[in-house]
N, C-alpha and C positions, 0 to 999 in steps of 0.2 A: 340287191342290198339297199339301193336308194329308196325303193318302194317301202322296204321294211323300216327304214329310218323315218320316213315321212309318216307312216302309220303309227310308229311309236310316239312321235312328236304330238300327233293329233290326239292319241289316247291319253297321254300324260297331261295334256292341257285341256282335255274335254270339259265342257260345262264351266269354263272360267266365267266369272261375273263380268259385267260391263266395267270398263275402266273409263271413268268420266271425272270431270271437274265440275262442281256446282257453279252456276253462273247467276249473277244478279241481273234480273230483267226489270227495266224501269221505263216509264214514259215521261219524256221531258216536257217543259212548259208549252212547247209548240205542238204537242200531240204526237211526237215521233217516238217509236219504241226502239230501245237499244238493249244489248247485253253487255255486261261487264264481266270479264274473265281475266283475272290476274293483271289488271290495269290495261287490258286491251279492250277497247270499246268498239262494238260492231253494230251498225244499223240493221234493224230487222224489218220493220213495217211502219205504217203510219195510221194508227187508230183514230187520229183526229182530235183527241182531247186527252189531257194529262191524267185524268182520274177515271179513264174507261175501265169497265169491269175486266179483270185479268185473272185467269185461272190456268192451272197446269194439269196435265194428265197424260198417261201413256195410252193413246187411242189405237195404236197399230201394233202393239206387243213387240216393239223393237228394243225395249229396255231404256228408251230415252223419252223425255217429256216433249209433248207438244203444248203450244200456247193457245188458249181459247179466249177470245175477247170480242167486245162489241166495237165495230168501226162506226164512228159518228162523224161523217164528213171528211174522212181521211182518204185512204185509197179507194173506198167505196162511198156511196152517197145515201143509202137508205137505212142506216142503222143495222147493217148486216152482222150476223154472228159469224165470226171468222175463226178458222183453225190454222195455226202457223206451225210448219214442220221445218226442221233444219235442212232436210234434203230437198223439199219441194216448195218451200215458201208458203204464202197464204193461200187458203182454200175457202171459198164462200160456201157455207153450209146450207145455203138456199133458204135462209130465214131472215128476211128483212122485217124489222119491227122496232118496238120501243126498247131503248137500252135499260129501262127499269124492269124488264121482264126477268124473272128468276131463272137462274141457271145453276146446275150442279154437275159433278163428274162422278161416275162410279161404274163398276163392272156389273151391270144389272142382268146381263145375259149369261154371264159365267163362262165366257170364252177366253178369258185372259186379257182381253182388250177393255179399256174403259170407254164407256159411252158418254156422250154429252146430252144431259137431260134438260129440257126447257119447256116453258109454256110458249106455244106458238102465237101468232097474231090473232087467232080465233079463240084464245083461252083454252086450247087443247094441249094436254100433256103429251110430249113427244120425246123421242131420243134419236140421236144421230150416231151411227156406228160406221167404222171404216169400210165395211163390206157392203151393207145394204142401203146406206144413206139414211133418210129420215123415216121413222116409223111412228105413227100415232098409236098410243096405247091406252089413253084414258080420255075418250071423246065425250065429255059431259060439260060443254062450255058454260051452261047455266049454273053449274056448281063450282066454277073456278074463277079466280082472278089471276091475271097474268103476273102480278107482282106478289102473289101469296108466298108464304114461306115454303122452302123446298130444300131437302138435304138427302143424302144417300148414306147407307151403311148396312152391313150384314146383321140385321137385328133378329134373325131366326137361326143363325148358325149353319146355313146350308151351303156356304161357300160363295154365294152370290149376294151382291148388294141389293137391298130393297130401296125403292123410292118412297120417302116419307114426306107428306105434303099436307097442307091445310086447305079445306074447302071454304067457300064463302059463308057457310053456316057455322063455321068454327069447328067442324069435325076434323079430327086427326086421323089420317088414313095412311096406309102403306100399299104399295103395288109390288107384287112379286111376279117374276116372269112366268111362273107356273100357276100360282093360285089366283093371280089377278088382284083386284083391290080388296082390302080388308080394313074395317074401322078399328083403330087402336084405342081411341079415347075421344074426349071432347075438350078443346081448348077455349072455344068461345069467341075467337077472333082470327081471321085468316092471316093476320100479320104478327101473331105471337112468334117469339123466337124459338127456333128448333136447333137441335144439335144431336150428334150421336157420340157415344163413348162407352167403354166397358167399365161401368161404375160399380158393378158387383164382383168383378174379378173372375167371371166364369169363362172368359175367352170369347164371349159373344157381345157385340155392341148392343146397347140399349138406346132407344129413342128418348131424347130429353126435350121437354117443352115447358115454356112459361104459359100460364093461363091468363085469360081475361080478368081473373080474380087476383092476379099478381102472385100466383103460387108457382113453385117449381116442382115438376114431377119427372119420374122416369118410367118407361114402359118396359116391363119384363115379359119374356116369352117362355112358357113352360113346356113347349113342344106341342101344345094343342091350341092355346089361345093366349091373348095378351092381357096384362093387368097393369093399370096405372098406379104408381106408388108415390105418395106425397113425400117430398124431401124438406122443403123450407119455404119461407115467405120473403122473396127478394124485394117486393113492393113495386114491381113493374111487370108489364107483359112483353115489352119489346127491347129489353136490355141485352147486351152482349153476353153470350155464354161461351166459355172456353172449358176444355177438359184436359187433364194431364195428371200423372201420378206424382204429386208434389211431396209425398211423404214416404215413398218407397214401400208401400204396402201391397203392391201388385194390383191395385185397383185405381181407376181414374177418379179423381175428385172433380166436382163441377165448380168452376171459378166464375163469380158473378159480382155485379155491383149491388151493394146493399143500400137501397134508397134511404132508409131510416138513419143510417150512420154516415153516409157519404164515403164509404170505404169499400174495399174489395173483400169479399168473403169466400170461403170454400166449404163445400158440404160433401160428405161421403154417402154411400148407399144406405147406411142405417140412420141417416138424418142428423148426424153429428155436425154441428156448425162450428166453423173456425173463423172468428173475426181476425183477419190477418193483421198482426201488429205493425203499425206504421204505413200500411198499404192504403193510403188515403188519396182519392182522386177528386172528390167533391162534385163529380158530374158523371152521369152514365155514358156520355158520349166520348169521354177521354180514353186514350188508347191503352189497352191491356192485351198482352200476348203471353202465352204459356209455351215453354220449350226448355230444352236442356242446353245451358250455355257454359257449363264447367266440367262436363264429362263425368259427373258423379251419377249415382243411380236415380236421382230425383230430378223432376222438372222444376224449373224456376219460373217466377212470374215477373214480367217486365211491365212497368206502368209509368204513365206520365201524369203529373198533377197540375193544378191550376197555376202554380208558380213557374211553369215551363221547365220543371225538373224531371229527369228520367231516373227511376230507381229500380232496384231489383229486390224481390222478396225470395228468401231462401229458407227452407225448413231448418229450424234450430238456430238460425241467425237473425231472422226478421228482415226488416226493410233497410236497405242501405242506398245512399245517394250515388249515382253514376256520373251524370253530367247535366248541365243546364242548357238553356237556349233551344229547347225542344217545344214545338207547338203541341198543345194538349191533345190535338187530334192528328198528330203526325202519323205517318205510315211507318210501321215497324214490322220486320220479319226476322226470323231466326233461321240460320243455315250456315254450313261450313264453307266459307268463302276462300279460305287459304289452304284447304286440303290437309288440315292437321288433325282431323278426326273429332274436332270440338266445334260446336255451334257458336257462331258469332251473332251479335245483335246488329242487324243492318237497319239504319234509320235515316230519316230526312231531318234537316235542321231549318231554323228560320232563315238562314242565309242561303237557302237553296242548294246546300251541299249534301252529298251522299256519303255517309260514314258507316263504319263498322266498329263494334266494340268487342274486344276479347274478354270473355268472362272469367278466365283463369288468372291473368295478371292485371285485369281491370285497366286496360289501356285502349283508347280510341285510335283509329287510324282512318285517314281520308281515302275514300275510294275515287271520288270525282267531285270537282267543284262546279257549282252553278248549273247543275244538270237537271235538277228536280224542283218542284214545289213541295211544300210541306205535306200536302195530301196527294202527291203523285202515286199512281199505282206501282207497286213493286212486288215481285215474287222471286223465290229461289227456284231454279229449274236446272235439270240435267239435259242440255240441248245437244251436246256434241259428244262424240266418242273418240277416245284416243286410239291410235293404230295398235292392233294387237297381232303379234306374230301368229300365223296359222288361221287368221280370220279370212278365209278364202272368199266367202260370199259377202263379206263386209256388212254383217248384221250386228256387229259389236259383241258377238259371242264366238268362242272357239268350241265347236261341238261336232257331232257326227254329220250334221248338214254340210259342214266344211269338208269332211271326208268324202261325202257323196259328190260334192262339186269337184273336188280334186280328182276323184276317180273318173268322173265324166271327162274332164279335160285330159287326163292321162290316156284314156282309151282313144279319144279323138286324135291326139297328137302322136300316137304310136300305131294307128291303123295303117297298114301298108298300102291300102287302096284309096286312101283319102288324099285327094290332090291338095288339100289345105295344109297337110302336115309338112313340117319343115324338118329336114334331116339334122 
């Protein structure tokens, strides 16, 4: 009877999702990295500088995020690329080099794990994965700069991410784990801004790029080859690009800085330009973030202007003031910090405080005081897993792997000839 009850419990709870709370990860003025989780602050590592590159991704398929960052004179000494895991702490990925080297995250092998993609110290494109370590996949150093633009995304709909990158000659290329390198288009400068997003609503990401002629294009795949399609003229080649569905039409719009007007604009896949009312920043380097902060079907735009004011732009409403005292280049991220199912705006202030802003009732609340600089690195990450009944193998899921583990233990502990069994 006991076995039957346990079997029933595992079957009825099989394939439950991970139960986690999002955490705010930040680096303080002394270069130490911490996590904030419901007002509990936990030290993680020492990257050595407050604005070190900081990314997140699930590199081991456990349903939780790992942190990827450059260590500049912290725990390590050579500008090492480090992966931090809640279970094992920091791991040196074996790549000492310049912290300006481009890095991206994506599942380019298609095994469910995300790989860390980077230019190594010899200007060779490589990736690190949890099983095989570092693999070089585009060994043409004369064609590459280590700080050239680099992104990932599934731009051909095959279920695996492609690596999208620029060569020194300005050629825009992708690398696929099966087909290898393919030229997508020509941007004209290795430092043109790249992004990926589903701008035509077909369920497949498109590669987006600014060109040396200050034009914005997206690259569409028809199943055979790629075509670059002109969208609009932002007036710069290296401005920030963000994507999000800001009008609930099922397609991502591209959000960018309009050099001619000093404001934020958005364009869709048919080239329709929307000069967003009131979304004025006056400088392309000022912070702009796209995300959902009020739980409606549309993404919102959060921006900071030259008067140190943070505002939000919402479709049908326009731009509204949120708060002042924000550095124009402050760090802003969006994530659910209080587990209410709604994204909050997490941001730094001129007073070195870490705040969050609730987008539903428009109220700010202090997370921690005096812990950050205005340009400190911040990410939202799922680092830890709550205890789940039935998670025998402690992988943050309740599934048939737990049943197998339980069965193994049951047989071991009831075998009459096993001296380790306890009556």
